[in-house]
LUMROLUM-678294 format. One record per atom (N, C-alpha, C, O): x, y, z; residue in one letter; atom name; residue number from 1. Coordinates in pm, 1 decimal. Last residue first. Layout:
<atom><X>X</X><Y>Y</Y><Z>Z</Z><resn>a</resn><name>CA</name><resi>NUM</resi></atom>
...
This chain:
<atom><X>-787.1</X><Y>2822.5</Y><Z>-1353.6</Z><resn>g</resn><name>N</name><resi>61</resi></atom>
<atom><X>-925.7</X><Y>2866.6</Y><Z>-1333.9</Z><resn>g</resn><name>CA</name><resi>61</resi></atom>
<atom><X>-953.6</X><Y>2913.3</Y><Z>-1198.7</Z><resn>g</resn><name>C</name><resi>61</resi></atom>
<atom><X>-1066.3</X><Y>2953.1</Y><Z>-1169.1</Z><resn>g</resn><name>O</name><resi>61</resi></atom>
<atom><X>-519.7</X><Y>2743.4</Y><Z>-1323.6</Z><resn>i</resn><name>N</name><resi>60</resi></atom>
<atom><X>-554.5</X><Y>2848.5</Y><Z>-1419.1</Z><resn>i</resn><name>CA</name><resi>60</resi></atom>
<atom><X>-691.7</X><Y>2907.7</Y><Z>-1387.0</Z><resn>i</resn><name>C</name><resi>60</resi></atom>
<atom><X>-709.9</X><Y>3029.3</Y><Z>-1392.7</Z><resn>i</resn><name>O</name><resi>60</resi></atom>
<atom><X>-532.0</X><Y>2542.4</Y><Z>-1127.0</Z><resn>l</resn><name>N</name><resi>59</resi></atom>
<atom><X>-438.2</X><Y>2654.1</Y><Z>-1110.6</Z><resn>l</resn><name>CA</name><resi>59</resi></atom>
<atom><X>-475.3</X><Y>2772.8</Y><Z>-1201.8</Z><resn>l</resn><name>C</name><resi>59</resi></atom>
<atom><X>-463.5</X><Y>2888.5</Y><Z>-1161.4</Z><resn>l</resn><name>O</name><resi>59</resi></atom>
<atom><X>-722.8</X><Y>2364.4</Y><Z>-1227.3</Z><resn>f</resn><name>N</name><resi>58</resi></atom>
<atom><X>-745.6</X><Y>2430.3</Y><Z>-1097.9</Z><resn>f</resn><name>CA</name><resi>58</resi></atom>
<atom><X>-655.3</X><Y>2551.3</Y><Z>-1078.9</Z><resn>f</resn><name>C</name><resi>58</resi></atom>
<atom><X>-697.1</X><Y>2651.6</Y><Z>-1021.1</Z><resn>f</resn><name>O</name><resi>58</resi></atom>
<atom><X>-594.9</X><Y>2287.4</Y><Z>-1463.7</Z><resn>v</resn><name>N</name><resi>57</resi></atom>
<atom><X>-726.2</X><Y>2351.6</Y><Z>-1469.6</Z><resn>v</resn><name>CA</name><resi>57</resi></atom>
<atom><X>-755.3</X><Y>2425.5</Y><Z>-1339.8</Z><resn>v</resn><name>C</name><resi>57</resi></atom>
<atom><X>-807.0</X><Y>2537.2</Y><Z>-1342.2</Z><resn>v</resn><name>O</name><resi>57</resi></atom>
<atom><X>-364.0</X><Y>2163.6</Y><Z>-1363.0</Z><resn>l</resn><name>N</name><resi>56</resi></atom>
<atom><X>-352.4</X><Y>2285.7</Y><Z>-1441.7</Z><resn>l</resn><name>CA</name><resi>56</resi></atom>
<atom><X>-485.8</X><Y>2360.9</Y><Z>-1450.7</Z><resn>l</resn><name>C</name><resi>56</resi></atom>
<atom><X>-488.5</X><Y>2483.9</Y><Z>-1445.7</Z><resn>l</resn><name>O</name><resi>56</resi></atom>
<atom><X>-482.5</X><Y>1938.9</Y><Z>-1236.8</Z><resn>l</resn><name>N</name><resi>55</resi></atom>
<atom><X>-406.5</X><Y>2037.2</Y><Z>-1157.3</Z><resn>l</resn><name>CA</name><resi>55</resi></atom>
<atom><X>-394.2</X><Y>2169.1</Y><Z>-1232.7</Z><resn>l</resn><name>C</name><resi>55</resi></atom>
<atom><X>-411.8</X><Y>2275.7</Y><Z>-1173.6</Z><resn>l</resn><name>O</name><resi>55</resi></atom>
<atom><X>-586.4</X><Y>1809.1</Y><Z>-1461.6</Z><resn>i</resn><name>N</name><resi>54</resi></atom>
<atom><X>-676.5</X><Y>1856.8</Y><Z>-1355.2</Z><resn>i</resn><name>CA</name><resi>54</resi></atom>
<atom><X>-607.0</X><Y>1962.9</Y><Z>-1270.3</Z><resn>i</resn><name>C</name><resi>54</resi></atom>
<atom><X>-666.9</X><Y>2064.9</Y><Z>-1236.3</Z><resn>i</resn><name>O</name><resi>54</resi></atom>
<atom><X>-345.5</X><Y>1746.4</Y><Z>-1593.2</Z><resn>i</resn><name>N</name><resi>53</resi></atom>
<atom><X>-444.4</X><Y>1833.8</Y><Z>-1657.2</Z><resn>i</resn><name>CA</name><resi>53</resi></atom>
<atom><X>-540.8</X><Y>1891.7</Y><Z>-1553.6</Z><resn>i</resn><name>C</name><resi>53</resi></atom>
<atom><X>-572.8</X><Y>2010.5</Y><Z>-1558.0</Z><resn>i</resn><name>O</name><resi>53</resi></atom>
<atom><X>-231.3</X><Y>1571.9</Y><Z>-1406.3</Z><resn>i</resn><name>N</name><resi>52</resi></atom>
<atom><X>-162.9</X><Y>1697.5</Y><Z>-1439.1</Z><resn>i</resn><name>CA</name><resi>52</resi></atom>
<atom><X>-260.6</X><Y>1795.5</Y><Z>-1503.2</Z><resn>i</resn><name>C</name><resi>52</resi></atom>
<atom><X>-259.1</X><Y>1914.4</Y><Z>-1471.3</Z><resn>i</resn><name>O</name><resi>52</resi></atom>
<atom><X>-417.6</X><Y>1360.5</Y><Z>-1413.6</Z><resn>l</resn><name>N</name><resi>51</resi></atom>
<atom><X>-395.1</X><Y>1433.8</Y><Z>-1288.4</Z><resn>l</resn><name>CA</name><resi>51</resi></atom>
<atom><X>-326.3</X><Y>1567.6</Y><Z>-1313.0</Z><resn>l</resn><name>C</name><resi>51</resi></atom>
<atom><X>-359.2</X><Y>1666.7</Y><Z>-1247.7</Z><resn>l</resn><name>O</name><resi>51</resi></atom>
<atom><X>-383.0</X><Y>1277.7</Y><Z>-1679.9</Z><resn>i</resn><name>N</name><resi>50</resi></atom>
<atom><X>-511.5</X><Y>1330.6</Y><Z>-1635.7</Z><resn>i</resn><name>CA</name><resi>50</resi></atom>
<atom><X>-496.7</X><Y>1410.6</Y><Z>-1506.9</Z><resn>i</resn><name>C</name><resi>50</resi></atom>
<atom><X>-556.8</X><Y>1517.1</Y><Z>-1492.8</Z><resn>i</resn><name>O</name><resi>50</resi></atom>
<atom><X>-117.7</X><Y>1184.1</Y><Z>-1666.2</Z><resn>v</resn><name>N</name><resi>49</resi></atom>
<atom><X>-151.1</X><Y>1296.6</Y><Z>-1754.1</Z><resn>v</resn><name>CA</name><resi>49</resi></atom>
<atom><X>-283.3</X><Y>1359.9</Y><Z>-1712.0</Z><resn>v</resn><name>C</name><resi>49</resi></atom>
<atom><X>-294.9</X><Y>1482.4</Y><Z>-1708.8</Z><resn>v</resn><name>O</name><resi>49</resi></atom>
<atom><X>-152.6</X><Y>968.5</Y><Z>-1487.7</Z><resn>i</resn><name>N</name><resi>48</resi></atom>
<atom><X>-64.3</X><Y>1079.8</Y><Z>-1451.6</Z><resn>i</resn><name>CA</name><resi>48</resi></atom>
<atom><X>-96.9</X><Y>1202.2</Y><Z>-1536.2</Z><resn>i</resn><name>C</name><resi>48</resi></atom>
<atom><X>-103.3</X><Y>1313.3</Y><Z>-1483.5</Z><resn>i</resn><name>O</name><resi>48</resi></atom>
<atom><X>-322.2</X><Y>803.7</Y><Z>-1640.1</Z><resn>i</resn><name>N</name><resi>47</resi></atom>
<atom><X>-366.0</X><Y>855.0</Y><Z>-1509.2</Z><resn>i</resn><name>CA</name><resi>47</resi></atom>
<atom><X>-282.5</X><Y>975.3</Y><Z>-1467.8</Z><resn>i</resn><name>C</name><resi>47</resi></atom>
<atom><X>-336.7</X><Y>1073.8</Y><Z>-1417.8</Z><resn>i</resn><name>O</name><resi>47</resi></atom>
<atom><X>-153.7</X><Y>746.1</Y><Z>-1855.2</Z><resn>v</resn><name>N</name><resi>46</resi></atom>
<atom><X>-277.6</X><Y>820.4</Y><Z>-1878.0</Z><resn>v</resn><name>CA</name><resi>46</resi></atom>
<atom><X>-328.9</X><Y>879.9</Y><Z>-1747.6</Z><resn>v</resn><name>C</name><resi>46</resi></atom>
<atom><X>-374.0</X><Y>994.4</Y><Z>-1745.1</Z><resn>v</resn><name>O</name><resi>46</resi></atom>
<atom><X>45.9</X><Y>597.4</Y><Z>-1725.1</Z><resn>g</resn><name>N</name><resi>45</resi></atom>
<atom><X>78.1</X><Y>724.0</Y><Z>-1790.0</Z><resn>g</resn><name>CA</name><resi>45</resi></atom>
<atom><X>-44.1</X><Y>809.3</Y><Z>-1813.9</Z><resn>g</resn><name>C</name><resi>45</resi></atom>
<atom><X>-40.0</X><Y>930.9</Y><Z>-1795.4</Z><resn>g</resn><name>O</name><resi>45</resi></atom>
<atom><X>-104.4</X><Y>372.5</Y><Z>-1647.9</Z><resn>t</resn><name>N</name><resi>44</resi></atom>
<atom><X>-40.9</X><Y>456.1</Y><Z>-1545.8</Z><resn>t</resn><name>CA</name><resi>44</resi></atom>
<atom><X>-6.6</X><Y>593.1</Y><Z>-1603.5</Z><resn>t</resn><name>C</name><resi>44</resi></atom>
<atom><X>-27.8</X><Y>694.7</Y><Z>-1537.3</Z><resn>t</resn><name>O</name><resi>44</resi></atom>
<atom><X>-164.1</X><Y>272.6</Y><Z>-1899.5</Z><resn>v</resn><name>N</name><resi>43</resi></atom>
<atom><X>-273.0</X><Y>317.3</Y><Z>-1812.9</Z><resn>v</resn><name>CA</name><resi>43</resi></atom>
<atom><X>-218.4</X><Y>408.3</Y><Z>-1703.5</Z><resn>v</resn><name>C</name><resi>43</resi></atom>
<atom><X>-279.7</X><Y>509.8</Y><Z>-1670.5</Z><resn>v</resn><name>O</name><resi>43</resi></atom>
<atom><X>91.9</X><Y>199.8</Y><Z>-1982.4</Z><resn>k</resn><name>N</name><resi>42</resi></atom>
<atom><X>17.3</X><Y>300.7</Y><Z>-2057.5</Z><resn>k</resn><name>CA</name><resi>42</resi></atom>
<atom><X>-96.4</X><Y>358.0</Y><Z>-1973.6</Z><resn>k</resn><name>C</name><resi>42</resi></atom>
<atom><X>-121.6</X><Y>478.5</Y><Z>-1976.5</Z><resn>k</resn><name>O</name><resi>42</resi></atom>
<atom><X>164.7</X><Y>-1.0</Y><Z>-1809.7</Z><resn>w</resn><name>N</name><resi>41</resi></atom>
<atom><X>238.7</X><Y>125.4</Y><Z>-1802.8</Z><resn>w</resn><name>CA</name><resi>41</resi></atom>
<atom><X>166.1</X><Y>235.5</Y><Z>-1878.5</Z><resn>w</resn><name>C</name><resi>41</resi></atom>
<atom><X>177.5</X><Y>352.8</Y><Z>-1842.7</Z><resn>w</resn><name>O</name><resi>41</resi></atom>
<atom><X>-109.7</X><Y>-158.2</Y><Z>-1638.3</Z><resn>n</resn><name>N</name><resi>40</resi></atom>
<atom><X>-25.9</X><Y>-148.5</Y><Z>-1756.3</Z><resn>n</resn><name>CA</name><resi>40</resi></atom>
<atom><X>46.2</X><Y>-12.8</Y><Z>-1752.2</Z><resn>n</resn><name>C</name><resi>40</resi></atom>
<atom><X>-7.9</X><Y>82.2</Y><Z>-1695.6</Z><resn>n</resn><name>O</name><resi>40</resi></atom>
<atom><X>-114.8</X><Y>-228.4</Y><Z>-1286.3</Z><resn>l</resn><name>N</name><resi>39</resi></atom>
<atom><X>-163.5</X><Y>-163.3</Y><Z>-1407.3</Z><resn>l</resn><name>CA</name><resi>39</resi></atom>
<atom><X>-60.9</X><Y>-171.6</Y><Z>-1519.0</Z><resn>l</resn><name>C</name><resi>39</resi></atom>
<atom><X>58.6</X><Y>-189.8</Y><Z>-1495.6</Z><resn>l</resn><name>O</name><resi>39</resi></atom>
<atom><X>-3.1</X><Y>-324.9</Y><Z>-1058.3</Z><resn>g</resn><name>N</name><resi>38</resi></atom>
<atom><X>-107.0</X><Y>-403.6</Y><Z>-1119.5</Z><resn>g</resn><name>CA</name><resi>38</resi></atom>
<atom><X>-158.4</X><Y>-346.9</Y><Z>-1249.7</Z><resn>g</resn><name>C</name><resi>38</resi></atom>
<atom><X>-238.5</X><Y>-411.4</Y><Z>-1317.4</Z><resn>g</resn><name>O</name><resi>38</resi></atom>
<atom><X>171.9</X><Y>-126.1</Y><Z>-981.0</Z><resn>g</resn><name>N</name><resi>37</resi></atom>
<atom><X>226.5</X><Y>-254.4</Y><Z>-1023.4</Z><resn>g</resn><name>CA</name><resi>37</resi></atom>
<atom><X>124.2</X><Y>-341.8</Y><Z>-1092.3</Z><resn>g</resn><name>C</name><resi>37</resi></atom>
<atom><X>160.0</X><Y>-424.6</Y><Z>-1176.1</Z><resn>g</resn><name>O</name><resi>37</resi></atom>
<atom><X>3.0</X><Y>70.9</Y><Z>-890.5</Z><resn>v</resn><name>N</name><resi>36</resi></atom>
<atom><X>70.9</X><Y>91.6</Y><Z>-1017.6</Z><resn>v</resn><name>CA</name><resi>36</resi></atom>
<atom><X>127.3</X><Y>-39.6</Y><Z>-1069.9</Z><resn>v</resn><name>C</name><resi>36</resi></atom>
<atom><X>130.0</X><Y>-61.9</Y><Z>-1190.9</Z><resn>v</resn><name>O</name><resi>36</resi></atom>
<atom><X>-79.7</X><Y>-53.8</Y><Z>-647.9</Z><resn>l</resn><name>N</name><resi>35</resi></atom>
<atom><X>-176.0</X><Y>-7.4</Y><Z>-747.3</Z><resn>l</resn><name>CA</name><resi>35</resi></atom>
<atom><X>-110.5</X><Y>3.7</Y><Z>-884.1</Z><resn>l</resn><name>C</name><resi>35</resi></atom>
<atom><X>-162.8</X><Y>-48.3</Y><Z>-982.6</Z><resn>l</resn><name>O</name><resi>35</resi></atom>
<atom><X>160.9</X><Y>-102.8</Y><Z>-516.2</Z><resn>d</resn><name>N</name><resi>34</resi></atom>
<atom><X>72.6</X><Y>-214.2</Y><Z>-548.4</Z><resn>d</resn><name>CA</name><resi>34</resi></atom>
<atom><X>-25.9</X><Y>-174.9</Y><Z>-656.8</Z><resn>d</resn><name>C</name><resi>34</resi></atom>
<atom><X>-53.2</X><Y>-253.3</Y><Z>-747.6</Z><resn>d</resn><name>O</name><resi>34</resi></atom>
<atom><X>254.2</X><Y>158.5</Y><Z>-488.8</Z><resn>s</resn><name>N</name><resi>33</resi></atom>
<atom><X>329.9</X><Y>65.3</Y><Z>-572.6</Z><resn>s</resn><name>CA</name><resi>33</resi></atom>
<atom><X>246.7</X><Y>-57.6</Y><Z>-607.7</Z><resn>s</resn><name>C</name><resi>33</resi></atom>
<atom><X>260.1</X><Y>-111.5</Y><Z>-717.5</Z><resn>s</resn><name>O</name><resi>33</resi></atom>
<atom><X>67.4</X><Y>270.6</Y><Z>-312.0</Z><resn>m</resn><name>N</name><resi>32</resi></atom>
<atom><X>72.5</X><Y>317.1</Y><Z>-450.0</Z><resn>m</resn><name>CA</name><resi>32</resi></atom>
<atom><X>149.5</X><Y>220.2</Y><Z>-540.2</Z><resn>m</resn><name>C</name><resi>32</resi></atom>
<atom><X>112.9</X><Y>202.1</Y><Z>-656.3</Z><resn>m</resn><name>O</name><resi>32</resi></atom>
<atom><X>-65.6</X><Y>-6.8</Y><Z>-122.7</Z><resn>n</resn><name>N</name><resi>31</resi></atom>
<atom><X>-1.2</X><Y>123.3</Y><Z>-133.2</Z><resn>n</resn><name>CA</name><resi>31</resi></atom>
<atom><X>10.3</X><Y>158.2</Y><Z>-281.8</Z><resn>n</resn><name>C</name><resi>31</resi></atom>
<atom><X>-33.7</X><Y>81.1</Y><Z>-367.1</Z><resn>n</resn><name>O</name><resi>31</resi></atom>
<atom><X>-219.4</X><Y>-232.1</Y><Z>99.7</Z><resn>s</resn><name>N</name><resi>30</resi></atom>
<atom><X>-214.7</X><Y>-168.2</Y><Z>-31.4</Z><resn>s</resn><name>CA</name><resi>30</resi></atom>
<atom><X>-140.5</X><Y>-36.2</Y><Z>-22.6</Z><resn>s</resn><name>C</name><resi>30</resi></atom>
<atom><X>-153.1</X><Y>36.7</Y><Z>75.8</Z><resn>s</resn><name>O</name><resi>30</resi></atom>
<atom><X>-249.6</X><Y>-350.1</Y><Z>348.6</Z><resn>g</resn><name>N</name><resi>29</resi></atom>
<atom><X>-119.1</X><Y>-354.4</Y><Z>284.5</Z><resn>g</resn><name>CA</name><resi>29</resi></atom>
<atom><X>-112.0</X><Y>-290.3</Y><Z>148.3</Z><resn>g</resn><name>C</name><resi>29</resi></atom>
<atom><X>-6.2</X><Y>-293.6</Y><Z>85.6</Z><resn>g</resn><name>O</name><resi>29</resi></atom>
<atom><X>-513.8</X><Y>-298.2</Y><Z>436.8</Z><resn>h</resn><name>N</name><resi>28</resi></atom>
<atom><X>-471.0</X><Y>-432.9</Y><Z>400.8</Z><resn>h</resn><name>CA</name><resi>28</resi></atom>
<atom><X>-343.6</X><Y>-435.1</Y><Z>317.5</Z><resn>h</resn><name>C</name><resi>28</resi></atom>
<atom><X>-332.2</X><Y>-515.1</Y><Z>224.6</Z><resn>h</resn><name>O</name><resi>28</resi></atom>
<atom><X>-542.5</X><Y>-45.2</Y><Z>536.7</Z><resn>i</resn><name>N</name><resi>27</resi></atom>
<atom><X>-603.7</X><Y>-75.9</Y><Z>407.4</Z><resn>i</resn><name>CA</name><resi>27</resi></atom>
<atom><X>-545.4</X><Y>-204.8</Y><Z>350.4</Z><resn>i</resn><name>C</name><resi>27</resi></atom>
<atom><X>-529.9</X><Y>-218.1</Y><Z>229.0</Z><resn>i</resn><name>O</name><resi>27</resi></atom>
<atom><X>-399.7</X><Y>-4.9</Y><Z>764.2</Z><resn>s</resn><name>N</name><resi>26</resi></atom>
<atom><X>-542.7</X><Y>-29.5</Y><Z>780.2</Z><resn>s</resn><name>CA</name><resi>26</resi></atom>
<atom><X>-610.8</X><Y>-62.3</Y><Z>648.6</Z><resn>s</resn><name>C</name><resi>26</resi></atom>
<atom><X>-726.7</X><Y>-103.6</Y><Z>648.7</Z><resn>s</resn><name>O</name><resi>26</resi></atom>
<atom><X>-85.6</X><Y>-186.5</Y><Z>757.2</Z><resn>s</resn><name>N</name><resi>25</resi></atom>
<atom><X>-170.2</X><Y>-68.2</Y><Z>739.2</Z><resn>s</resn><name>CA</name><resi>25</resi></atom>
<atom><X>-316.7</X><Y>-106.0</Y><Z>749.5</Z><resn>s</resn><name>C</name><resi>25</resi></atom>
<atom><X>-352.9</X><Y>-223.6</Y><Z>744.3</Z><resn>s</resn><name>O</name><resi>25</resi></atom>
<atom><X>53.9</X><Y>-418.0</Y><Z>772.1</Z><resn>s</resn><name>N</name><resi>24</resi></atom>
<atom><X>53.9</X><Y>-333.8</Y><Z>891.0</Z><resn>s</resn><name>CA</name><resi>24</resi></atom>
<atom><X>-36.5</X><Y>-212.3</Y><Z>877.2</Z><resn>s</resn><name>C</name><resi>24</resi></atom>
<atom><X>-61.5</X><Y>-142.4</Y><Z>975.3</Z><resn>s</resn><name>O</name><resi>24</resi></atom>
<atom><X>-4.9</X><Y>-755.7</Y><Z>677.1</Z><resn>p</resn><name>N</name><resi>23</resi></atom>
<atom><X>-7.0</X><Y>-612.9</Y><Z>643.1</Z><resn>p</resn><name>CA</name><resi>23</resi></atom>
<atom><X>-18.7</X><Y>-527.8</Y><Z>768.9</Z><resn>p</resn><name>C</name><resi>23</resi></atom>
<atom><X>-92.6</X><Y>-562.1</Y><Z>861.3</Z><resn>p</resn><name>O</name><resi>23</resi></atom>
<atom><X>127.4</X><Y>-1032.2</Y><Z>655.0</Z><resn>h</resn><name>N</name><resi>22</resi></atom>
<atom><X>98.5</X><Y>-955.0</Y><Z>775.2</Z><resn>h</resn><name>CA</name><resi>22</resi></atom>
<atom><X>99.0</X><Y>-805.7</Y><Z>743.9</Z><resn>h</resn><name>C</name><resi>22</resi></atom>
<atom><X>193.6</X><Y>-735.8</Y><Z>780.2</Z><resn>h</resn><name>O</name><resi>22</resi></atom>
<atom><X>172.0</X><Y>-1126.7</Y><Z>399.3</Z><resn>k</resn><name>N</name><resi>21</resi></atom>
<atom><X>93.5</X><Y>-1209.6</Y><Z>490.6</Z><resn>k</resn><name>CA</name><resi>21</resi></atom>
<atom><X>48.0</X><Y>-1131.4</Y><Z>613.4</Z><resn>k</resn><name>C</name><resi>21</resi></atom>
<atom><X>-57.5</X><Y>-1160.3</Y><Z>669.9</Z><resn>k</resn><name>O</name><resi>21</resi></atom>
<atom><X>337.3</X><Y>-933.8</Y><Z>295.3</Z><resn>l</resn><name>N</name><resi>20</resi></atom>
<atom><X>203.5</X><Y>-947.1</Y><Z>238.7</Z><resn>l</resn><name>CA</name><resi>20</resi></atom>
<atom><X>112.8</X><Y>-1031.6</Y><Z>328.3</Z><resn>l</resn><name>C</name><resi>20</resi></atom>
<atom><X>-8.5</X><Y>-1010.5</Y><Z>332.4</Z><resn>l</resn><name>O</name><resi>20</resi></atom>
<atom><X>567.7</X><Y>-985.6</Y><Z>442.6</Z><resn>e</resn><name>N</name><resi>19</resi></atom>
<atom><X>497.9</X><Y>-859.0</Y><Z>463.5</Z><resn>e</resn><name>CA</name><resi>19</resi></atom>
<atom><X>355.8</X><Y>-866.0</Y><Z>408.5</Z><resn>e</resn><name>C</name><resi>19</resi></atom>
<atom><X>263.6</X><Y>-810.5</Y><Z>468.2</Z><resn>e</resn><name>O</name><resi>19</resi></atom>
<atom><X>642.6</X><Y>-1230.4</Y><Z>333.2</Z><resn>e</resn><name>N</name><resi>18</resi></atom>
<atom><X>606.8</X><Y>-1223.0</Y><Z>474.6</Z><resn>e</resn><name>CA</name><resi>18</resi></atom>
<atom><X>528.4</X><Y>-1095.6</Y><Z>504.7</Z><resn>e</resn><name>C</name><resi>18</resi></atom>
<atom><X>433.6</X><Y>-1097.7</Y><Z>583.2</Z><resn>e</resn><name>O</name><resi>18</resi></atom>
<atom><X>701.5</X><Y>-1147.8</Y><Z>71.8</Z><resn>q</resn><name>N</name><resi>17</resi></atom>
<atom><X>592.6</X><Y>-1242.6</Y><Z>94.2</Z><resn>q</resn><name>CA</name><resi>17</resi></atom>
<atom><X>547.4</X><Y>-1240.9</Y><Z>240.1</Z><resn>q</resn><name>C</name><resi>17</resi></atom>
<atom><X>427.8</X><Y>-1248.9</Y><Z>268.0</Z><resn>q</resn><name>O</name><resi>17</resi></atom>
<atom><X>920.1</X><Y>-982.6</Y><Z>122.7</Z><resn>r</resn><name>N</name><resi>16</resi></atom>
<atom><X>800.0</X><Y>-926.5</Y><Z>63.0</Z><resn>r</resn><name>CA</name><resi>16</resi></atom>
<atom><X>679.8</X><Y>-1017.0</Y><Z>86.4</Z><resn>r</resn><name>C</name><resi>16</resi></atom>
<atom><X>570.2</X><Y>-969.9</Y><Z>116.8</Z><resn>r</resn><name>O</name><resi>16</resi></atom>
<atom><X>1104.9</X><Y>-1166.7</Y><Z>222.3</Z><resn>l</resn><name>N</name><resi>15</resi></atom>
<atom><X>1057.2</X><Y>-1059.4</Y><Z>309.1</Z><resn>l</resn><name>CA</name><resi>15</resi></atom>
<atom><X>929.7</X><Y>-996.5</Y><Z>254.5</Z><resn>l</resn><name>C</name><resi>15</resi></atom>
<atom><X>840.4</X><Y>-961.0</Y><Z>331.5</Z><resn>l</resn><name>O</name><resi>15</resi></atom>
<atom><X>1138.1</X><Y>-1321.8</Y><Z>-10.6</Z><resn>r</resn><name>N</name><resi>14</resi></atom>
<atom><X>1088.0</X><Y>-1383.4</Y><Z>112.3</Z><resn>r</resn><name>CA</name><resi>14</resi></atom>
<atom><X>1032.2</X><Y>-1277.3</Y><Z>206.8</Z><resn>r</resn><name>C</name><resi>14</resi></atom>
<atom><X>925.1</X><Y>-1295.4</Y><Z>264.7</Z><resn>r</resn><name>O</name><resi>14</resi></atom>
<atom><X>1245.6</X><Y>-1129.7</Y><Z>-185.7</Z><resn>e</resn><name>N</name><resi>13</resi></atom>
<atom><X>1117.4</X><Y>-1192.8</Y><Z>-216.6</Z><resn>e</resn><name>CA</name><resi>13</resi></atom>
<atom><X>1055.9</X><Y>-1256.5</Y><Z>-92.2</Z><resn>e</resn><name>C</name><resi>13</resi></atom>
<atom><X>935.1</X><Y>-1246.5</Y><Z>-70.6</Z><resn>e</resn><name>O</name><resi>13</resi></atom>
<atom><X>1487.3</X><Y>-1071.1</Y><Z>-55.0</Z><resn>r</resn><name>N</name><resi>12</resi></atom>
<atom><X>1387.7</X><Y>-965.9</Y><Z>-78.4</Z><resn>r</resn><name>CA</name><resi>12</resi></atom>
<atom><X>1250.0</X><Y>-1025.3</Y><Z>-104.4</Z><resn>r</resn><name>C</name><resi>12</resi></atom>
<atom><X>1149.8</X><Y>-977.1</Y><Z>-51.5</Z><resn>r</resn><name>O</name><resi>12</resi></atom>
<atom><X>1608.8</X><Y>-1327.1</Y><Z>-68.1</Z><resn>r</resn><name>N</name><resi>11</resi></atom>
<atom><X>1578.5</X><Y>-1266.1</Y><Z>61.8</Z><resn>r</resn><name>CA</name><resi>11</resi></atom>
<atom><X>1472.9</X><Y>-1157.2</Y><Z>47.2</Z><resn>r</resn><name>C</name><resi>11</resi></atom>
<atom><X>1379.4</X><Y>-1150.4</Y><Z>126.9</Z><resn>r</resn><name>O</name><resi>11</resi></atom>
<atom><X>1640.1</X><Y>-1359.6</Y><Z>-341.9</Z><resn>e</resn><name>N</name><resi>10</resi></atom>
<atom><X>1555.7</X><Y>-1453.7</Y><Z>-267.7</Z><resn>e</resn><name>CA</name><resi>10</resi></atom>
<atom><X>1515.3</X><Y>-1395.5</Y><Z>-132.9</Z><resn>e</resn><name>C</name><resi>10</resi></atom>
<atom><X>1401.7</X><Y>-1412.5</Y><Z>-88.7</Z><resn>e</resn><name>O</name><resi>10</resi></atom>
<atom><X>1818.8</X><Y>-1150.7</Y><Z>-391.9</Z><resn>e</resn><name>N</name><resi>9</resi></atom>
<atom><X>1687.8</X><Y>-1152.2</Y><Z>-456.6</Z><resn>e</resn><name>CA</name><resi>9</resi></atom>
<atom><X>1591.6</X><Y>-1244.5</Y><Z>-382.7</Z><resn>e</resn><name>C</name><resi>9</resi></atom>
<atom><X>1474.9</X><Y>-1210.7</Y><Z>-363.4</Z><resn>e</resn><name>O</name><resi>9</resi></atom>
<atom><X>2046.5</X><Y>-1227.0</Y><Z>-243.1</Z><resn>p</resn><name>N</name><resi>8</resi></atom>
<atom><X>1971.9</X><Y>-1105.6</Y><Z>-206.0</Z><resn>p</resn><name>CA</name><resi>8</resi></atom>
<atom><X>1832.0</X><Y>-1101.1</Y><Z>-267.8</Z><resn>p</resn><name>C</name><resi>8</resi></atom>
<atom><X>1737.5</X><Y>-1053.7</Y><Z>-204.7</Z><resn>p</resn><name>O</name><resi>8</resi></atom>
<atom><X>2028.5</X><Y>-1586.1</Y><Z>-186.2</Z><resn>t</resn><name>N</name><resi>7</resi></atom>
<atom><X>2075.0</X><Y>-1468.7</Y><Z>-260.4</Z><resn>t</resn><name>CA</name><resi>7</resi></atom>
<atom><X>1996.4</X><Y>-1346.0</Y><Z>-215.5</Z><resn>t</resn><name>C</name><resi>7</resi></atom>
<atom><X>1889.7</X><Y>-1360.1</Y><Z>-155.6</Z><resn>t</resn><name>O</name><resi>7</resi></atom>
<atom><X>2097.9</X><Y>-1775.8</Y><Z>110.3</Z><resn>e</resn><name>N</name><resi>6</resi></atom>
<atom><X>2007.4</X><Y>-1728.2</Y><Z>6.1</Z><resn>e</resn><name>CA</name><resi>6</resi></atom>
<atom><X>2063.7</X><Y>-1602.6</Y><Z>-61.0</Z><resn>e</resn><name>C</name><resi>6</resi></atom>
<atom><X>2136.5</X><Y>-1524.5</Y><Z>0.3</Z><resn>e</resn><name>O</name><resi>6</resi></atom>
<atom><X>2228.5</X><Y>-1895.3</Y><Z>323.2</Z><resn>h</resn><name>N</name><resi>5</resi></atom>
<atom><X>2289.4</X><Y>-1905.6</Y><Z>190.3</Z><resn>h</resn><name>CA</name><resi>5</resi></atom>
<atom><X>2198.1</X><Y>-1856.5</Y><Z>78.5</Z><resn>h</resn><name>C</name><resi>5</resi></atom>
<atom><X>2219.0</X><Y>-1892.3</Y><Z>-37.4</Z><resn>h</resn><name>O</name><resi>5</resi></atom>
<atom><X>2079.0</X><Y>-1865.2</Y><Z>553.0</Z><resn>d</resn><name>N</name><resi>4</resi></atom>
<atom><X>2216.6</X><Y>-1814.5</Y><Z>553.2</Z><resn>d</resn><name>CA</name><resi>4</resi></atom>
<atom><X>2276.5</X><Y>-1810.1</Y><Z>413.0</Z><resn>d</resn><name>C</name><resi>4</resi></atom>
<atom><X>2365.8</X><Y>-1729.7</Y><Z>386.6</Z><resn>d</resn><name>O</name><resi>4</resi></atom>
<atom><X>1840.6</X><Y>-1994.4</Y><Z>515.4</Z><resn>k</resn><name>N</name><resi>3</resi></atom>
<atom><X>1838.0</X><Y>-1848.4</Y><Z>511.5</Z><resn>k</resn><name>CA</name><resi>3</resi></atom>
<atom><X>1979.2</X><Y>-1789.6</Y><Z>507.5</Z><resn>k</resn><name>C</name><resi>3</resi></atom>
<atom><X>1997.3</X><Y>-1676.2</Y><Z>463.1</Z><resn>k</resn><name>O</name><resi>3</resi></atom>
<atom><X>1892.4</X><Y>-2278.9</Y><Z>296.0</Z><resn>s</resn><name>N</name><resi>2</resi></atom>
<atom><X>1878.9</X><Y>-2214.5</Y><Z>426.5</Z><resn>s</resn><name>CA</name><resi>2</resi></atom>
<atom><X>1884.2</X><Y>-2062.9</Y><Z>411.2</Z><resn>s</resn><name>C</name><resi>2</resi></atom>
<atom><X>1926.5</X><Y>-2010.5</Y><Z>308.2</Z><resn>s</resn><name>O</name><resi>2</resi></atom>
<atom><X>1693.7</X><Y>-2443.1</Y><Z>59.1</Z><resn>m</resn><name>N</name><resi>1</resi></atom>
<atom><X>1809.3</X><Y>-2356.4</Y><Z>81.3</Z><resn>m</resn><name>CA</name><resi>1</resi></atom>
<atom><X>1789.0</X><Y>-2284.4</Y><Z>214.3</Z><resn>m</resn><name>C</name><resi>1</resi></atom>
<atom><X>1680.0</X><Y>-2234.3</Y><Z>241.7</Z><resn>m</resn><name>O</name><resi>1</resi></atom>
């Protein structure tokens, strides 16, 4: 399929794949969405809860 007739989903995926091939950041293209995308939603929730608890401990103590 040519680039002129691709669906928006195909275009987004193609651009994402090109970006992964050529990361522009110094940490090889990793960002928070890559980290969270690789985790289970329950694990992500636990991490967020732990961060909130740590913040509350610092604010109270």
